[in-house]
C-alpha positions in Angstrom: -14.8 20.4 -17.2 -16.4 17.4 -15.2 -15.0 16.3 -11.2 -16.1 14.3 -8.6 -14.6 12.1 -5.8 -16.1 8.6 -4.8 -15.7 7.4 -1.5 -14.5 3.5 -2.5 -11.9 1.5 -5.1 -12.9 0.6 -8.5 -12.6 -3.4 -8.4 -9.5 -5.0 -10.2 -9.8 -6.0 -14.2 -8.3 -9.0 -12.4 -12.3 -9.6 -10.1 -14.8 -8.6 -12.7 -15.7 -11.3 -14.9 -15.5 -14.4 -13.6 -16.4 -17.7 -15.4 -19.0 -20.0 -13.9 -20.8 -23.6 -15.5 -19.6 -23.8 -18.7 -17.2 -21.5 -18.8 -19.7 -18.8 -19.1 -18.8 -15.5 -18.0 -20.5 -13.2 -16.1 -20.8 -9.4 -13.8 -19.0 -10.0 -10.8 -19.9 -9.3 -6.8 -17.7 -6.3 -7.4 -18.5 -4.9 -10.1 -22.4 -5.0 -9.6 -21.9 -3.5 -6.3 -19.8 -0.7 -7.5 -21.7 0.8 -10.7 -24.8 0.4 -8.5 -22.8 2.8 -6.3 -21.4 5.1 -9.3 -25.0 4.4 -10.9 -26.8 6.5 -6.9 -24.1 8.4 -5.9 -25.3 12.0 -5.1 -21.2 13.0 -6.7 -21.6 11.5 -9.6 -25.4 11.9 -10.5 -24.7 16.1 -10.2 -21.0 16.2 -12.4 -22.7 14.3 -15.0 -23.8 16.0 -18.4 -27.4 16.7 -19.6 -26.0 15.0 -22.7 -22.9 12.7 -23.3 -19.8 14.2 -24.6 -19.2 13.7 -27.9 -15.5 14.8 -28.9 -12.2 14.4 -27.8 -11.8 14.0 -24.0 -8.5 14.2 -21.4 -9.4 12.5 -18.4 -7.6 11.7 -15.4 -7.9 9.3 -12.9 -6.8 9.8 -8.9 -6.8 7.3 -6.1 -6.3 7.1 -2.9 -5.3 3.9 -0.8 -5.0 3.7 2.6 -3.7 0.5 2.5 0.9 0.3 1.6 -0.2 -3.3 -0.4 1.5 -3.0 -4.2 -1.6 -2.9 -7.2 -1.6 -2.2 -10.6 -3.3 1.1 -11.5 -4.1 0.1 -14.6 -6.7 -3.0 -13.6 -8.0 0.1 -11.8 -9.3 1.7 -15.2 -11.2 -0.8 -16.6 -13.9 -0.6 -14.4 -14.3 3.5 -13.7 -14.2 3.5 -17.9 -16.4 1.4 -18.6 -19.1 2.8 -15.9 -18.5 6.1 -17.0 -19.8 4.9 -20.3 -22.7 2.5 -19.0 -23.4 6.0 -17.6 -23.8 8.4 -20.5 -20.3 10.4 -19.0 -19.8 10.4 -23.4 -21.1 8.1 -25.9 -17.8 5.2 -26.3 -14.6 5.5 -23.8 -13.0 5.2 -27.3 -13.2 9.0 -27.0 -10.5 9.7 -24.6 -7.9 10.9 -26.2 -5.7 11.2 -22.8 -5.4 9.4 -20.1 -3.8 10.1 -17.4 -3.7 7.1 -13.6 -2.2 8.4 -10.3 -2.2 6.3 -7.7 -1.3 8.0 -3.6 -0.1 5.1 -1.4 -1.1 5.3 1.9 -3.5 7.7 1.4 -6.1 8.3 4.6 -8.8 6.7 3.4 -9.4 5.1 -0.2 -10.9 7.0 -2.9 -11.5 7.9 -6.1 -11.3 11.4 -7.9 -11.7 11.5 -11.9 -11.1 14.8 -13.3 -12.6 15.4 -17.3 -12.5 17.9 -20.5 -12.5 17.8 -23.3 -10.0 18.6 -25.9 
């Protein structure tokens, strides 16, 4: 089992790829910042497997948000799963057979907890 905690929430899927000139899409500053943070976070680096996981996966994301504003947790999953794929936690996010998203609100601090298990 792989488990780690981030001190931030991922950006919403609604803000990942804004349109620029000629309707060209690009990664938003928030998305790039999140990917950079995950790449250099000590907890993420310590939890990363030596080789990408290849089997079927059970993944749980716990999102802790300190304010009471409404938010859709499904929009937070995209950036997190794609970044974990880019970092080499697994070969492809299609390996996820069981995905659980849980939100805790209000919480003391914004944070994201990731739990990954092979089936």
